[in-house]
BALOBA-1460 file (C-alpha; in Angstrom, 3 decimals):
// residues 390
<rec num="1" residu="x" x="-52.364" y="-31.622" z="113.148"/>
<rec num="2" residu="x" x="-49.591" y="-32.843" z="115.358"/>
<rec num="3" residu="x" x="-46.240" y="-31.169" z="115.576"/>
<rec num="4" residu="x" x="-44.643" y="-34.254" z="114.049"/>
<rec num="5" residu="x" x="-46.786" y="-33.983" z="110.928"/>
<rec num="6" residu="x" x="-46.058" y="-30.272" z="110.579"/>
<rec num="7" residu="x" x="-42.325" y="-30.871" z="110.784"/>
<rec num="8" residu="x" x="-42.540" y="-33.659" z="108.191"/>
<rec num="9" residu="x" x="-44.417" y="-31.405" z="105.745"/>
<rec num="10" residu="x" x="-41.862" y="-28.601" z="105.972"/>
<rec num="11" residu="x" x="-39.073" y="-31.079" z="105.567"/>
<rec num="12" residu="x" x="-40.564" y="-32.289" z="102.264"/>
<rec num="13" residu="x" x="-40.876" y="-28.686" z="101.027"/>
<rec num="14" residu="x" x="-37.248" y="-27.891" z="101.789"/>
<rec num="15" residu="x" x="-36.035" y="-31.138" z="100.200"/>
<rec num="16" residu="x" x="-38.014" y="-30.348" z="96.995"/>
<rec num="17" residu="x" x="-36.592" y="-26.854" z="96.846"/>
<rec num="18" residu="x" x="-33.090" y="-28.239" z="97.235"/>
<rec num="19" residu="x" x="-33.588" y="-30.782" z="94.486"/>
<rec num="20" residu="x" x="-34.946" y="-28.066" z="92.161"/>
<rec num="21" residu="x" x="-31.941" y="-25.857" z="92.893"/>
<rec num="22" residu="x" x="-29.498" y="-28.696" z="92.138"/>
<rec num="23" residu="x" x="-31.199" y="-29.716" z="88.846"/>
<rec num="24" residu="x" x="-29.406" y="-29.061" z="85.469"/>
<rec num="25" residu="x" x="-30.212" y="-25.706" z="83.873"/>
<rec num="26" residu="x" x="-32.738" y="-25.630" z="81.018"/>
<rec num="27" residu="x" x="-31.043" y="-25.926" z="77.543"/>
<rec num="28" residu="x" x="-31.752" y="-22.756" z="75.501"/>
<rec num="29" residu="x" x="-33.380" y="-23.227" z="72.050"/>
<rec num="30" residu="x" x="-30.416" y="-21.444" z="70.481"/>
<rec num="31" residu="x" x="-28.184" y="-24.328" z="71.510"/>
<rec num="32" residu="x" x="-30.398" y="-26.754" z="69.589"/>
<rec num="33" residu="x" x="-30.287" y="-24.547" z="66.485"/>
<rec num="34" residu="x" x="-26.515" y="-24.290" z="66.863"/>
<rec num="35" residu="x" x="-26.238" y="-28.073" z="66.831"/>
<rec num="36" residu="x" x="-28.271" y="-28.225" z="63.593"/>
<rec num="37" residu="x" x="-26.106" y="-25.549" z="62.008"/>
<rec num="38" residu="x" x="-22.948" y="-27.322" z="63.055"/>
<rec num="39" residu="x" x="-24.143" y="-30.584" z="61.481"/>
<rec num="40" residu="x" x="-25.042" y="-28.962" z="58.116"/>
<rec num="41" residu="x" x="-22.923" y="-29.968" z="55.048"/>
<rec num="42" residu="x" x="-22.052" y="-26.308" z="54.537"/>
<rec num="43" residu="x" x="-20.059" y="-26.374" z="57.778"/>
<rec num="44" residu="x" x="-17.881" y="-29.185" z="56.439"/>
<rec num="45" residu="x" x="-17.246" y="-27.170" z="53.260"/>
<rec num="46" residu="x" x="-16.435" y="-24.076" z="55.344"/>
<rec num="47" residu="x" x="-13.771" y="-26.043" z="57.185"/>
<rec num="48" residu="x" x="-11.966" y="-26.442" z="53.824"/>
<rec num="49" residu="x" x="-12.747" y="-23.132" z="52.051"/>
<rec num="50" residu="x" x="-12.920" y="-20.708" z="55.030"/>
<rec num="51" residu="x" x="-10.908" y="-22.358" z="57.828"/>
<rec num="52" residu="x" x="-10.342" y="-19.213" z="59.905"/>
<rec num="53" residu="x" x="-14.013" y="-18.210" z="59.971"/>
<rec num="54" residu="x" x="-14.969" y="-21.815" z="60.702"/>
<rec num="55" residu="x" x="-12.516" y="-21.962" z="63.599"/>
<rec num="56" residu="x" x="-13.989" y="-18.756" z="65.029"/>
<rec num="57" residu="x" x="-17.485" y="-20.295" z="64.915"/>
<rec num="58" residu="x" x="-16.237" y="-23.426" z="66.721"/>
<rec num="59" residu="x" x="-14.618" y="-21.250" z="69.385"/>
<rec num="60" residu="x" x="-17.913" y="-19.450" z="70.051"/>
<rec num="61" residu="x" x="-19.702" y="-22.803" z="70.102"/>
<rec num="62" residu="x" x="-17.322" y="-24.097" z="72.805"/>
<rec num="63" residu="x" x="-17.802" y="-20.934" z="74.870"/>
<rec num="64" residu="x" x="-21.591" y="-21.315" z="74.628"/>
<rec num="65" residu="x" x="-21.374" y="-24.899" z="75.800"/>
<rec num="66" residu="x" x="-19.088" y="-23.848" z="78.664"/>
<rec num="67" residu="x" x="-21.536" y="-21.159" z="79.784"/>
<rec num="68" residu="x" x="-24.370" y="-23.696" z="79.708"/>
<rec num="69" residu="x" x="-22.347" y="-26.155" z="81.795"/>
<rec num="70" residu="x" x="-21.683" y="-23.371" z="84.290"/>
<rec num="71" residu="x" x="-25.415" y="-22.794" z="84.641"/>
<rec num="72" residu="x" x="-25.391" y="-19.463" z="82.763"/>
<rec num="73" residu="x" x="-28.277" y="-20.157" z="80.386"/>
<rec num="74" residu="x" x="-28.661" y="-16.553" z="79.196"/>
<rec num="75" residu="x" x="-24.979" y="-16.213" z="78.386"/>
<rec num="76" residu="x" x="-25.057" y="-19.603" z="76.658"/>
<rec num="77" residu="x" x="-28.015" y="-18.505" z="74.512"/>
<rec num="78" residu="x" x="-26.249" y="-15.267" z="73.528"/>
<rec num="79" residu="x" x="-23.010" y="-17.060" z="72.657"/>
<rec num="80" residu="x" x="-24.965" y="-19.679" z="70.686"/>
<rec num="81" residu="x" x="-26.541" y="-16.943" z="68.574"/>
<rec num="82" residu="x" x="-23.083" y="-15.495" z="67.937"/>
<rec num="83" residu="x" x="-21.794" y="-18.943" z="66.974"/>
<rec num="84" residu="x" x="-24.687" y="-19.431" z="64.531"/>
<rec num="85" residu="x" x="-23.917" y="-16.070" z="62.926"/>
<rec num="86" residu="x" x="-20.231" y="-17.015" z="62.717"/>
<rec num="87" residu="x" x="-21.087" y="-20.304" z="60.992"/>
<rec num="88" residu="x" x="-23.297" y="-18.494" z="58.462"/>
<rec num="89" residu="x" x="-20.517" y="-15.963" z="57.861"/>
<rec num="90" residu="x" x="-18.146" y="-18.861" z="57.168"/>
<rec num="91" residu="x" x="-20.693" y="-20.253" z="54.680"/>
<rec num="92" residu="x" x="-20.776" y="-16.904" z="52.839"/>
<rec num="93" residu="x" x="-16.984" y="-16.823" z="52.697"/>
<rec num="94" residu="x" x="-17.056" y="-20.377" z="51.356"/>
<rec num="95" residu="x" x="-19.337" y="-19.394" z="48.507"/>
<rec num="96" residu="x" x="-17.143" y="-16.391" z="47.718"/>
<rec num="97" residu="x" x="-13.984" y="-18.511" z="47.758"/>
<rec num="98" residu="x" x="-15.517" y="-21.097" z="45.449"/>
<rec num="99" residu="x" x="-16.745" y="-18.378" z="43.090"/>
<rec num="100" residu="x" x="-13.254" y="-16.861" z="43.033"/>
<rec num="101" residu="x" x="-11.765" y="-20.253" z="42.227"/>
<rec num="102" residu="x" x="-14.224" y="-20.696" z="39.358"/>
<rec num="103" residu="x" x="-13.337" y="-17.209" z="38.093"/>
<rec num="104" residu="x" x="-9.623" y="-17.974" z="38.168"/>
<rec num="105" residu="x" x="-10.177" y="-21.289" z="36.405"/>
<rec num="106" residu="x" x="-12.291" y="-19.568" z="33.750"/>
<rec num="107" residu="x" x="-9.625" y="-16.890" z="33.223"/>
<rec num="108" residu="x" x="-6.948" y="-19.551" z="32.883"/>
<rec num="109" residu="x" x="-9.078" y="-21.395" z="30.324"/>
<rec num="110" residu="x" x="-9.738" y="-18.137" z="28.467"/>
<rec num="111" residu="x" x="-6.013" y="-17.352" z="28.420"/>
<rec num="112" residu="x" x="-5.285" y="-20.783" z="26.977"/>
<rec num="113" residu="x" x="-7.969" y="-20.351" z="24.308"/>
<rec num="114" residu="x" x="-6.552" y="-16.927" z="23.412"/>
<rec num="115" residu="x" x="-3.089" y="-18.417" z="23.103"/>
<rec num="116" residu="x" x="-4.435" y="-21.087" z="20.766"/>
<rec num="117" residu="x" x="-6.284" y="-18.408" z="18.762"/>
<rec num="118" residu="x" x="-3.110" y="-16.307" z="18.500"/>
<rec num="119" residu="x" x="-1.242" y="-19.360" z="17.230"/>
<rec num="120" residu="x" x="-3.918" y="-19.965" z="14.596"/>
<rec num="121" residu="x" x="-3.867" y="-16.312" z="13.553"/>
<rec num="122" residu="x" x="-0.088" y="-16.387" z="13.254"/>
<rec num="123" residu="x" x="-0.291" y="-19.493" z="11.085"/>
<rec num="124" residu="x" x="-2.999" y="-17.881" z="8.920"/>
<rec num="125" residu="x" x="-0.900" y="-14.749" z="8.475"/>
<rec num="126" residu="x" x="2.173" y="-16.746" z="7.518"/>
<rec num="127" residu="x" x="0.164" y="-18.770" z="5.010"/>
<rec num="128" residu="x" x="-1.488" y="-15.615" z="3.627"/>
<rec num="129" residu="x" x="1.909" y="-13.986" z="3.157"/>
<rec num="130" residu="x" x="3.265" y="-17.068" z="1.419"/>
<rec num="131" residu="x" x="0.157" y="-17.293" z="-0.782"/>
<rec num="132" residu="x" x="0.419" y="-13.608" z="-1.714"/>
<rec num="133" residu="x" x="4.042" y="-14.039" z="-2.705"/>
<rec num="134" residu="x" x="3.283" y="-17.148" z="-4.741"/>
<rec num="135" residu="x" x="0.368" y="-15.422" z="-6.471"/>
<rec num="136" residu="x" x="2.485" y="-12.438" z="-7.435"/>
<rec num="137" residu="x" x="5.231" y="-14.667" z="-8.790"/>
<rec num="138" residu="x" x="2.641" y="-16.729" z="-10.686"/>
<rec num="139" residu="x" x="1.149" y="-13.599" z="-12.206"/>
<rec num="140" residu="x" x="4.581" y="-12.422" z="-13.250"/>
<rec num="141" residu="x" x="5.325" y="-15.809" z="-14.818"/>
<rec num="142" residu="x" x="1.990" y="-15.919" z="-16.668"/>
<rec num="143" residu="x" x="2.458" y="-12.406" z="-17.964"/>
<rec num="144" residu="x" x="5.808" y="-13.321" z="-19.528"/>
<rec num="145" residu="x" x="4.260" y="-16.043" z="-21.686"/>
<rec num="146" residu="x" x="4.070" y="-14.960" z="-25.344"/>
<rec num="147" residu="x" x="0.631" y="-14.365" z="-26.763"/>
<rec num="148" residu="x" x="-0.391" y="-15.860" z="-30.130"/>
<rec num="149" residu="x" x="-0.078" y="-13.533" z="-33.118"/>
<rec num="150" residu="x" x="-3.133" y="-11.514" z="-34.036"/>
<rec num="151" residu="x" x="-4.630" y="-11.598" z="-37.469"/>
<rec num="152" residu="x" x="-6.434" y="-8.807" z="-39.180"/>
<rec num="153" residu="x" x="-9.714" y="-8.141" z="-37.389"/>
<rec num="154" residu="x" x="-12.807" y="-6.045" z="-37.500"/>
<rec num="155" residu="x" x="-12.830" y="-2.445" z="-36.231"/>
<rec num="156" residu="x" x="-14.690" y="-3.536" z="-33.088"/>
<rec num="157" residu="x" x="-12.002" y="-6.055" z="-32.288"/>
<rec num="158" residu="x" x="-9.269" y="-3.541" z="-32.998"/>
<rec num="159" residu="x" x="-10.966" y="-1.115" z="-30.604"/>
<rec num="160" residu="x" x="-11.228" y="-3.835" z="-27.975"/>
<rec num="161" residu="x" x="-7.525" y="-4.576" z="-28.444"/>
<rec num="162" residu="x" x="-6.702" y="-0.885" z="-28.123"/>
<rec num="163" residu="x" x="-8.604" y="-0.697" z="-24.821"/>
<rec num="164" residu="x" x="-6.815" y="-3.840" z="-23.595"/>
<rec num="165" residu="x" x="-3.440" y="-2.308" z="-24.480"/>
<rec num="166" residu="x" x="-4.391" y="0.920" z="-22.674"/>
<rec num="167" residu="x" x="-5.502" y="-1.023" z="-19.595"/>
<rec num="168" residu="x" x="-2.313" y="-3.109" z="-19.472"/>
<rec num="169" residu="x" x="-0.161" y="-0.042" z="-20.056"/>
<rec num="170" residu="x" x="-1.844" y="1.942" z="-17.251"/>
<rec num="171" residu="x" x="-1.604" y="-1.023" z="-14.894"/>
<rec num="172" residu="x" x="2.094" y="-1.375" z="-15.713"/>
<rec num="173" residu="x" x="2.661" y="2.348" z="-15.157"/>
<rec num="174" residu="x" x="0.941" y="2.282" z="-11.753"/>
<rec num="175" residu="x" x="2.988" y="-0.745" z="-10.684"/>
<rec num="176" residu="x" x="6.190" y="0.977" z="-11.758"/>
<rec num="177" residu="x" x="5.255" y="4.206" z="-9.984"/>
<rec num="178" residu="x" x="4.435" y="2.195" z="-6.855"/>
<rec num="179" residu="x" x="7.847" y="0.530" z="-7.084"/>
<rec num="180" residu="x" x="9.455" y="3.953" z="-7.485"/>
<rec num="181" residu="x" x="7.731" y="5.109" z="-4.281"/>
<rec num="182" residu="x" x="9.340" y="2.111" z="-2.580"/>
<rec num="183" residu="x" x="12.803" y="3.252" z="-3.680"/>
<rec num="184" residu="x" x="13.268" y="1.438" z="-7.011"/>
<rec num="185" residu="x" x="13.610" y="4.561" z="-9.166"/>
<rec num="186" residu="x" x="16.682" y="3.456" z="-11.170"/>
<rec num="187" residu="x" x="15.073" y="0.155" z="-12.219"/>
<rec num="188" residu="x" x="11.748" y="1.788" z="-12.994"/>
<rec num="189" residu="x" x="12.941" y="4.700" z="-15.126"/>
<rec num="190" residu="x" x="13.747" y="2.679" z="-18.305"/>
<rec num="191" residu="x" x="10.397" y="0.928" z="-18.049"/>
<rec num="192" residu="x" x="8.540" y="4.253" z="-17.773"/>
<rec num="193" residu="x" x="10.326" y="5.482" z="-20.911"/>
<rec num="194" residu="x" x="9.227" y="2.351" z="-22.787"/>
<rec num="195" residu="x" x="5.650" y="2.857" z="-21.525"/>
<rec num="196" residu="x" x="5.647" y="6.451" z="-22.791"/>
<rec num="197" residu="x" x="6.801" y="5.260" z="-26.209"/>
<rec num="198" residu="x" x="4.157" y="2.525" z="-26.276"/>
<rec num="199" residu="x" x="1.397" y="5.023" z="-25.450"/>
<rec num="200" residu="x" x="2.546" y="7.264" z="-28.315"/>
<rec num="201" residu="x" x="2.485" y="4.310" z="-30.728"/>
<rec num="202" residu="x" x="-1.005" y="3.280" z="-29.615"/>
<rec num="203" residu="x" x="-2.285" y="6.825" z="-30.104"/>
<rec num="204" residu="x" x="-0.766" y="7.208" z="-33.585"/>
<rec num="205" residu="x" x="-0.711" y="3.744" z="-35.139"/>
<rec num="206" residu="x" x="-2.370" y="0.848" z="-33.273"/>
<rec num="207" residu="x" x="-0.817" y="-2.532" z="-34.039"/>
<rec num="208" residu="x" x="-1.415" y="-6.103" z="-32.932"/>
<rec num="209" residu="x" x="2.070" y="-6.450" z="-31.441"/>
<rec num="210" residu="x" x="1.387" y="-3.661" z="-28.946"/>
<rec num="211" residu="x" x="-0.698" y="-5.992" z="-26.786"/>
<rec num="212" residu="x" x="2.287" y="-8.287" z="-26.256"/>
<rec num="213" residu="x" x="4.509" y="-5.285" z="-25.522"/>
<rec num="214" residu="x" x="2.041" y="-3.951" z="-22.918"/>
<rec num="215" residu="x" x="1.763" y="-7.365" z="-21.259"/>
<rec num="216" residu="x" x="5.555" y="-7.670" z="-21.170"/>
<rec num="217" residu="x" x="5.963" y="-4.220" z="-19.593"/>
<rec num="218" residu="x" x="3.322" y="-4.989" z="-17.001"/>
<rec num="219" residu="x" x="5.137" y="-8.207" z="-16.139"/>
<rec num="220" residu="x" x="8.456" y="-6.395" z="-15.758"/>
<rec num="221" residu="x" x="6.951" y="-3.679" z="-13.534"/>
<rec num="222" residu="x" x="5.273" y="-6.363" z="-11.426"/>
<rec num="223" residu="x" x="8.604" y="-8.150" z="-11.101"/>
<rec num="224" residu="x" x="10.306" y="-4.967" z="-9.897"/>
<rec num="225" residu="x" x="7.759" y="-4.302" z="-7.163"/>
<rec num="226" residu="x" x="7.726" y="-7.998" z="-6.191"/>
<rec num="227" residu="x" x="11.507" y="-7.939" z="-5.790"/>
<rec num="228" residu="x" x="11.530" y="-4.879" z="-3.546"/>
<rec num="229" residu="x" x="8.708" y="-6.264" z="-1.441"/>
<rec num="230" residu="x" x="10.498" y="-9.572" z="-1.050"/>
<rec num="231" residu="x" x="13.609" y="-7.713" z="0.036"/>
<rec num="232" residu="x" x="11.664" y="-5.597" z="2.528"/>
<rec num="233" residu="x" x="9.848" y="-8.639" z="3.941"/>
<rec num="234" residu="x" x="13.128" y="-10.505" z="4.380"/>
<rec num="235" residu="x" x="14.625" y="-7.520" z="6.209"/>
<rec num="236" residu="x" x="11.572" y="-7.228" z="8.477"/>
<rec num="237" residu="x" x="11.696" y="-10.939" z="9.367"/>
<rec num="238" residu="x" x="15.310" y="-10.857" z="10.552"/>
<rec num="239" residu="x" x="15.808" y="-11.313" z="14.329"/>
<rec num="240" residu="x" x="15.737" y="-8.005" z="16.120"/>
<rec num="241" residu="x" x="13.916" y="-6.190" z="13.311"/>
<rec num="242" residu="x" x="11.478" y="-3.682" z="14.773"/>
<rec num="243" residu="x" x="7.830" y="-4.034" z="13.858"/>
<rec num="244" residu="x" x="5.619" y="-0.986" z="13.502"/>
<rec num="245" residu="x" x="2.495" y="-3.079" z="14.024"/>
<rec num="246" residu="x" x="1.620" y="-3.703" z="17.713"/>
<rec num="247" residu="x" x="0.708" y="-7.291" z="18.631"/>
<rec num="248" residu="x" x="-2.964" y="-8.098" z="19.109"/>
<rec num="249" residu="x" x="-2.331" y="-9.312" z="22.657"/>
<rec num="250" residu="x" x="0.476" y="-9.775" z="25.153"/>
<rec num="251" residu="x" x="3.093" y="-12.331" z="24.045"/>
<rec num="252" residu="x" x="2.764" y="-15.782" z="25.499"/>
<rec num="253" residu="x" x="5.674" y="-17.470" z="27.206"/>
<rec num="254" residu="x" x="5.887" y="-20.482" z="24.910"/>
<rec num="255" residu="x" x="4.297" y="-19.066" z="21.723"/>
<rec num="256" residu="x" x="6.334" y="-17.723" z="18.811"/>
<rec num="257" residu="x" x="3.873" y="-15.707" z="16.731"/>
<rec num="258" residu="x" x="4.747" y="-14.360" z="13.298"/>
<rec num="259" residu="x" x="4.264" y="-10.606" z="12.930"/>
<rec num="260" residu="x" x="1.020" y="-9.712" z="11.156"/>
<rec num="261" residu="x" x="1.181" y="-8.740" z="7.492"/>
<rec num="262" residu="x" x="1.145" y="-4.898" z="7.521"/>
<rec num="263" residu="x" x="-1.143" y="-4.678" z="4.482"/>
<rec num="264" residu="x" x="-3.648" y="-6.981" z="6.216"/>
<rec num="265" residu="x" x="-3.533" y="-4.820" z="9.327"/>
<rec num="266" residu="x" x="-4.123" y="-1.638" z="7.332"/>
<rec num="267" residu="x" x="-6.935" y="-3.290" z="5.364"/>
<rec num="268" residu="x" x="-8.636" y="-4.313" z="8.625"/>
<rec num="269" residu="x" x="-8.249" y="-0.822" z="10.088"/>
<rec num="270" residu="x" x="-9.716" y="0.843" z="7.005"/>
<rec num="271" residu="x" x="-12.599" y="-1.623" z="6.991"/>
<rec num="272" residu="x" x="-13.280" y="-0.949" z="10.662"/>
<rec num="273" residu="x" x="-13.337" y="2.789" z="9.882"/>
<rec num="274" residu="x" x="-16.005" y="2.201" z="7.224"/>
<rec num="275" residu="x" x="-13.816" y="3.185" z="4.241"/>
<rec num="276" residu="x" x="-14.709" y="0.154" z="2.048"/>
<rec num="277" residu="x" x="-11.076" y="-0.546" z="1.059"/>
<rec num="278" residu="x" x="-9.848" y="-3.020" z="-1.541"/>
<rec num="279" residu="x" x="-6.502" y="-4.710" z="-2.055"/>
<rec num="280" residu="x" x="-4.595" y="-5.466" z="-5.230"/>
<rec num="281" residu="x" x="-1.004" y="-5.712" z="-6.498"/>
<rec num="282" residu="x" x="-0.323" y="-2.076" z="-5.658"/>
<rec num="283" residu="x" x="-1.479" y="-2.215" z="-2.026"/>
<rec num="284" residu="x" x="-4.631" y="-1.127" z="-0.184"/>
<rec num="285" residu="x" x="-6.869" y="1.467" z="-1.851"/>
<rec num="286" residu="x" x="-9.868" y="3.652" z="-1.050"/>
<rec num="287" residu="x" x="-12.014" y="5.425" z="-3.677"/>
<rec num="288" residu="x" x="-12.905" y="9.118" z="-3.350"/>
<rec num="289" residu="x" x="-15.668" y="10.853" z="-5.316"/>
<rec num="290" residu="x" x="-17.106" y="14.373" z="-5.560"/>
<rec num="291" residu="x" x="-14.482" y="15.885" z="-3.301"/>
<rec num="292" residu="x" x="-15.011" y="19.442" z="-4.585"/>
<rec num="293" residu="x" x="-17.818" y="21.765" z="-3.592"/>
<rec num="294" residu="x" x="-19.584" y="24.386" z="-5.697"/>
<rec num="295" residu="x" x="-16.794" y="26.849" z="-4.911"/>
<rec num="296" residu="x" x="-14.183" y="24.551" z="-6.438"/>
<rec num="297" residu="x" x="-12.574" y="23.719" z="-3.078"/>
<rec num="298" residu="x" x="-12.581" y="20.551" z="-1.011"/>
<rec num="299" residu="x" x="-15.845" y="19.952" z="0.819"/>
<rec num="300" residu="x" x="-15.966" y="19.592" z="4.580"/>
<rec num="301" residu="x" x="-16.808" y="15.910" z="4.223"/>
<rec num="302" residu="x" x="-13.815" y="15.396" z="1.922"/>
<rec num="303" residu="x" x="-11.482" y="17.151" z="4.369"/>
<rec num="304" residu="x" x="-12.788" y="14.999" z="7.220"/>
<rec num="305" residu="x" x="-12.313" y="11.811" z="5.241"/>
<rec num="306" residu="x" x="-8.806" y="12.784" z="4.159"/>
<rec num="307" residu="x" x="-7.923" y="13.649" z="7.759"/>
<rec num="308" residu="x" x="-9.083" y="10.191" z="8.875"/>
<rec num="309" residu="x" x="-7.139" y="8.500" z="6.083"/>
<rec num="310" residu="x" x="-4.045" y="10.576" z="6.892"/>
<rec num="311" residu="x" x="-4.295" y="9.544" z="10.540"/>
<rec num="312" residu="x" x="-4.371" y="5.871" z="9.570"/>
<rec num="313" residu="x" x="-1.531" y="6.463" z="7.128"/>
<rec num="314" residu="x" x="0.506" y="8.073" z="9.895"/>
<rec num="315" residu="x" x="0.267" y="4.851" z="11.891"/>
<rec num="316" residu="x" x="1.824" y="3.049" z="8.885"/>
<rec num="317" residu="x" x="4.591" y="5.411" z="7.694"/>
<rec num="318" residu="x" x="6.151" y="2.651" z="5.571"/>
<rec num="319" residu="x" x="3.201" y="2.921" z="3.164"/>
<rec num="320" residu="x" x="3.665" y="5.736" z="0.602"/>
<rec num="321" residu="x" x="0.533" y="7.066" z="-1.088"/>
<rec num="322" residu="x" x="-0.289" y="6.891" z="-4.796"/>
<rec num="323" residu="x" x="-3.185" y="9.063" z="-5.986"/>
<rec num="324" residu="x" x="-4.741" y="7.709" z="-9.193"/>
<rec num="325" residu="x" x="-7.181" y="9.835" z="-11.174"/>
<rec num="326" residu="x" x="-9.715" y="7.904" z="-13.264"/>
<rec num="327" residu="x" x="-11.898" y="9.427" z="-15.969"/>
<rec num="328" residu="x" x="-11.696" y="12.606" z="-18.014"/>
<rec num="329" residu="x" x="-13.009" y="16.048" z="-17.225"/>
<rec num="330" residu="x" x="-16.177" y="16.984" z="-19.113"/>
<rec num="331" residu="x" x="-18.450" y="20.054" z="-19.226"/>
<rec num="332" residu="x" x="-20.417" y="20.228" z="-16.004"/>
<rec num="333" residu="x" x="-18.161" y="17.696" z="-14.239"/>
<rec num="334" residu="x" x="-15.606" y="18.381" z="-11.562"/>
<rec num="335" residu="x" x="-12.095" y="19.085" z="-12.817"/>
<rec num="336" residu="x" x="-10.176" y="15.868" z="-12.152"/>
<rec num="337" residu="x" x="-6.748" y="17.533" z="-12.270"/>
<rec num="338" residu="x" x="-7.842" y="20.084" z="-9.674"/>
<rec num="339" residu="x" x="-9.233" y="17.321" z="-7.482"/>
<rec num="340" residu="x" x="-5.938" y="15.443" z="-7.600"/>
<rec num="341" residu="x" x="-3.944" y="18.598" z="-6.840"/>
<rec num="342" residu="x" x="-6.087" y="19.628" z="-3.844"/>
<rec num="343" residu="x" x="-6.210" y="16.110" z="-2.404"/>
<rec num="344" residu="x" x="-2.422" y="15.854" z="-2.717"/>
<rec num="345" residu="x" x="-1.967" y="19.188" z="-0.928"/>
<rec num="346" residu="x" x="-4.382" y="18.163" z="1.811"/>
<rec num="347" residu="x" x="-2.475" y="14.921" z="2.423"/>
<rec num="348" residu="x" x="0.849" y="16.754" z="2.493"/>
<rec num="349" residu="x" x="-0.551" y="19.208" z="5.014"/>
<rec num="350" residu="x" x="-1.650" y="16.291" z="7.187"/>
<rec num="351" residu="x" x="1.903" y="14.902" z="7.305"/>
<rec num="352" residu="x" x="1.846" y="12.346" z="4.459"/>
<rec num="353" residu="x" x="5.196" y="13.172" z="2.865"/>
<rec num="354" residu="x" x="5.502" y="10.514" z="0.135"/>
<rec num="355" residu="x" x="2.672" y="11.172" z="-2.324"/>
<rec num="356" residu="x" x="2.688" y="10.726" z="-6.103"/>
<rec num="357" residu="x" x="-0.117" y="11.524" z="-8.532"/>
<rec num="358" residu="x" x="-0.983" y="9.646" z="-11.723"/>
<rec num="359" residu="x" x="-3.931" y="10.124" z="-14.099"/>
<rec num="360" residu="x" x="-4.917" y="7.106" z="-16.197"/>
<rec num="361" residu="x" x="-7.896" y="8.542" z="-18.065"/>
<rec num="362" residu="x" x="-10.576" y="6.024" z="-19.044"/>
<rec num="363" residu="x" x="-8.221" y="3.052" z="-19.294"/>
<rec num="364" residu="x" x="-9.598" y="1.338" z="-16.151"/>
<rec num="365" residu="x" x="-13.381" y="1.918" z="-16.099"/>
<rec num="366" residu="x" x="-15.684" y="0.328" z="-13.568"/>
<rec num="367" residu="x" x="-18.662" y="0.419" z="-15.956"/>
<rec num="368" residu="x" x="-18.796" y="0.252" z="-19.766"/>
<rec num="369" residu="x" x="-19.019" y="3.634" z="-21.432"/>
<rec num="370" residu="x" x="-22.496" y="2.778" z="-22.757"/>
<rec num="371" residu="x" x="-23.960" y="2.571" z="-19.242"/>
<rec num="372" residu="x" x="-26.100" y="5.594" z="-18.237"/>
<rec num="373" residu="x" x="-24.182" y="6.199" z="-15.017"/>
<rec num="374" residu="x" x="-20.772" y="5.267" z="-16.418"/>
<rec num="375" residu="x" x="-19.244" y="8.746" z="-16.184"/>
<rec num="376" residu="x" x="-20.295" y="9.270" z="-12.551"/>
<rec num="377" residu="x" x="-19.059" y="5.835" z="-11.487"/>
<rec num="378" residu="x" x="-15.870" y="5.781" z="-13.514"/>
<rec num="379" residu="x" x="-14.634" y="9.248" z="-12.542"/>
<rec num="380" residu="x" x="-12.958" y="8.773" z="-9.184"/>
<rec num="381" residu="x" x="-9.734" y="9.150" z="-7.271"/>
<rec num="382" residu="x" x="-8.050" y="6.089" z="-5.853"/>
<rec num="383" residu="x" x="-5.970" y="6.719" z="-2.760"/>
<rec num="384" residu="x" x="-3.579" y="3.759" z="-2.730"/>
<rec num="385" residu="x" x="-1.450" y="2.938" z="0.305"/>
<rec num="386" residu="x" x="1.427" y="1.187" z="-1.496"/>
<rec num="387" residu="x" x="2.306" y="-2.004" z="0.404"/>
<rec num="388" residu="x" x="6.051" y="-2.121" z="1.184"/>
<rec num="389" residu="x" x="6.111" y="-5.916" z="1.634"/>
<rec num="390" residu="x" x="4.129" y="-9.115" z="1.382"/>
């Protein structure tokens, strides 16, 4: 081989090495993945929902491209991996931001629905109060209507009339006593005297006119308690009047909700406590049975129940308590008078200061006297929370 050929060969080698050295650096695979990540729809969403994290990913992407342009392939690959991680972090933040927005929208919708529900409840309570007032006035008006005269009747009918008179008289007495607990003693006292006289007449000489007299007295007692309740309700509805019943939820800015009817609130609370309450013209009542043990004292269960009722009564101090004894004491049965006395003392010891006791005998039975279990069912104590208003 000639020297010229040898020189030519080495020249070709050096030229090839030079061209290889001047060629563009190989593009790392991470840069290709970064381009795919950058073009994903999630990146466009991240620009809106997580702009700071998205900007950080773009900054790392630019640094990776700069390192690649400078021929630093390893540094470019490392920066590309960091940029990919930054884009994925921005995607996570985007999902979190969108979830938070959905949560806030849902809470706003829930708040609006609660406001609408509160408005509906306020309307229902106002209508219930108006209906209760109208019903009481209607009952009072119906009771004042004269009854047709009674002709001579059979002994069974006379006995039925006697029981009707006793029932009306006891109902009238309980309404008057309830009104007295609400502060209407002067108006009630003459009515109680007339009721005492009527009961004496029924016991000594039953007459057909006594039914009209009992109905009239019941109507007058109902009118007294209706008047005081109307007065109390009007006072409670005046601007600035304090309400003892806490609202069901925080007040809304543009909602004017009527205060709940206290008797409805107490009825709901007793129902929630499992006391099986009922409501009538006197107020809200709970029945107690077999409160005495073998030793003649209140049982543990009775004390627990009275403590729970006293606690609820303490939340509603405007409601005085009327204890009504039903039935008559018989051999082998618990002494009703002793039951009433011990229950009254237990309530007083628990802080219920306004308590009155009334026994009405068998005038208001739950079951007819002929029923086998009549005595057990009819003998009971009603604990009545007297409603101060409608």
